[in-house]
C-alpha positions in Angstrom: 126.6 16.2 -5.4 129.7 15.5 -7.5 128.6 18.2 -10.0 128.8 20.8 -7.2 132.2 19.5 -6.0 133.5 19.5 -9.6 131.9 22.9 -10.4 133.7 24.5 -7.5 137.0 23.1 -8.8 136.3 23.8 -12.4 138.4 26.3 -14.4 135.3 28.1 -15.6 133.8 30.3 -12.7 130.7 30.9 -14.8 129.7 27.2 -14.5 129.8 27.3 -10.7 128.0 30.6 -10.7 125.3 29.2 -13.0 124.9 26.1 -10.8 124.7 28.3 -7.7 122.0 30.5 -9.3 120.0 27.4 -10.4 120.3 26.0 -6.9 119.2 29.3 -5.3 116.2 29.5 -7.6 115.2 26.0 -6.7 115.5 26.7 -3.0 113.5 29.9 -3.4 110.8 28.0 -5.3 110.6 25.3 -2.7 110.5 27.9 0.1 107.6 29.6 -1.7 105.8 26.2 -2.0 106.2 25.6 1.7 104.9 29.1 2.5 101.9 28.5 0.2 101.2 25.2 2.0 101.4 27.0 5.4 99.0 29.7 4.2 96.6 27.1 2.9 96.7 25.2 6.3 96.1 28.5 8.2 93.1 29.3 5.9 91.8 25.8 6.5 92.1 26.1 10.2 90.2 29.4 10.0 87.5 27.7 7.9 87.2 24.9 10.4 87.0 27.4 13.3 84.3 29.4 11.5 82.3 26.2 10.8 82.8 25.2 14.5 81.5 28.6 15.6 78.5 28.2 13.2 77.8 24.8 14.6 77.8 26.1 18.1 75.5 29.0 17.2 73.1 26.5 15.5 73.3 24.3 18.5 72.3 27.2 20.7 69.5 28.2 18.4 68.2 24.6 18.4 68.4 24.5 22.2 66.4 27.7 22.3 63.9 26.3 19.9 63.7 23.1 22.0 63.0 25.2 25.1 60.4 27.2 23.3 58.7 24.0 22.0 58.8 22.5 25.5 57.3 25.7 27.0 54.6 25.6 24.3 53.9 22.0 24.9 53.6 22.7 28.6 51.2 25.6 27.8 49.2 23.4 25.5 49.0 20.7 28.2 47.6 23.3 30.7 45.2 24.6 28.1 43.9 21.1 27.5 43.3 20.4 31.2 41.5 23.7 31.6 39.4 23.2 28.4 38.4 19.7 29.6 36.8 21.3 32.6 34.8 23.7 30.6 31.4 23.1 29.2 30.7 20.8 26.2 30.0 23.8 23.9 33.7 24.9 24.1 35.1 21.4 23.2 35.0 22.1 19.4 36.8 25.4 19.9 39.5 23.8 22.0 40.0 21.0 19.5 40.6 23.6 16.7 43.1 25.5 18.8 45.0 22.3 19.6 45.2 21.2 16.0 46.5 24.6 15.0 49.2 24.4 17.8 50.2 20.9 16.9 50.6 21.8 13.2 52.8 24.7 14.2 54.9 22.4 16.4 55.3 19.9 13.6 56.5 22.7 11.3 59.1 23.8 13.9 60.2 20.2 14.5 60.6 19.7 10.7 62.7 22.9 10.6 64.8 21.7 13.5 65.3 18.4 11.7 66.5 20.2 8.6 68.9 22.3 10.6 70.4 19.2 12.2 70.8 17.6 8.8 72.6 20.7 7.5 74.8 20.8 10.5 75.7 17.1 10.0 76.5 17.8 6.3 78.7 20.8 7.4 80.6 18.5 9.7 81.1 15.9 7.0 82.3 18.6 4.6 84.7 20.0 7.2 86.1 16.5 7.7 86.7 16.0 4.0 88.5 19.4 3.7 90.6 18.5 6.7 91.5 15.1 5.2 92.5 16.8 1.9 94.6 19.4 3.7 96.4 16.6 5.7 97.0 14.6 2.5 98.4 17.7 0.7 100.7 18.5 3.7 101.9 14.9 3.9 102.5 14.8 0.1 104.4 18.0 0.3 106.5 16.9 3.2 107.3 13.5 1.6 108.2 15.2 -1.7 111.0 17.2 0.1 112.1 14.2 2.2 115.6 13.1 1.5 116.5 16.1 -0.8 119.7 18.0 -0.1 120.6 21.5 -1.1 124.0 23.2 -1.0 124.0 26.6 0.6 126.6 29.3 1.1 128.5 28.8 4.4 127.5 32.3 5.7 123.7 31.8 5.1 121.2 30.1 7.3 119.0 27.2 6.2 115.5 28.1 5.0 112.6 27.5 7.5 111.8 23.8 7.8 115.2 22.5 6.7 118.1 21.1 8.7 121.8 21.9 8.4 123.8 18.7 7.6 127.4 18.4 6.5 127.2 16.8 3.0 130.6 17.4 1.5 134.2 18.0 2.6 136.7 19.7 0.3 140.3 18.8 0.8 141.8 21.9 -0.8 139.2 24.7 -0.6 139.8 28.2 -1.7 139.2 30.4 1.4 137.3 33.0 -0.7 134.9 30.4 -2.3 131.4 30.9 -0.7 130.6 27.2 -1.3 133.5 25.5 0.3 135.8 28.2 1.9 133.4 30.3 3.9 133.7 33.4 1.7 136.9 34.5 3.4 135.1 34.8 6.8 135.4 31.3 8.2 138.0 28.6 7.8 135.8 25.5 7.1 136.1 22.8 4.6 132.5 21.6 5.1 129.4 22.6 3.2 
């Protein structure tokens, strides 16, 4: 902070100009970093939304499969009671049909179990990505916490920054953009 105050009073205007340029470059770089973090968070939210939609679609598919399995079990149950009433010579044929249907249901249940396992893994992966994004955002926010940047009096603060009076010049040049308002305002604050 003293270097900015001393630079504004220095005899060499190039020093103040160079300091101002370095400061402007640093503010621009930090602004780009904040924008990149915001873009990453938006992309992450989109990924989470897509995963959530996929999970809902899989859940609906599993529900349909479950309904189908229940309907097939009901049909098998009716088939069994009808076949028990039939003659003894049809018993072997019925047994074969039942074994085939049960094998088919076991295959579908195994597929449903795999789908649920993949869905669980997707949720775990989404949680890990969300935790990483939160950690990155917190680190970025804490990296900027407590830093102060001098700005020209006629400019606004970059997005995400607060305007705070840091210095007070006692004999400012009214045309100095850092302490005099660039001839537009009569302020001694920066």
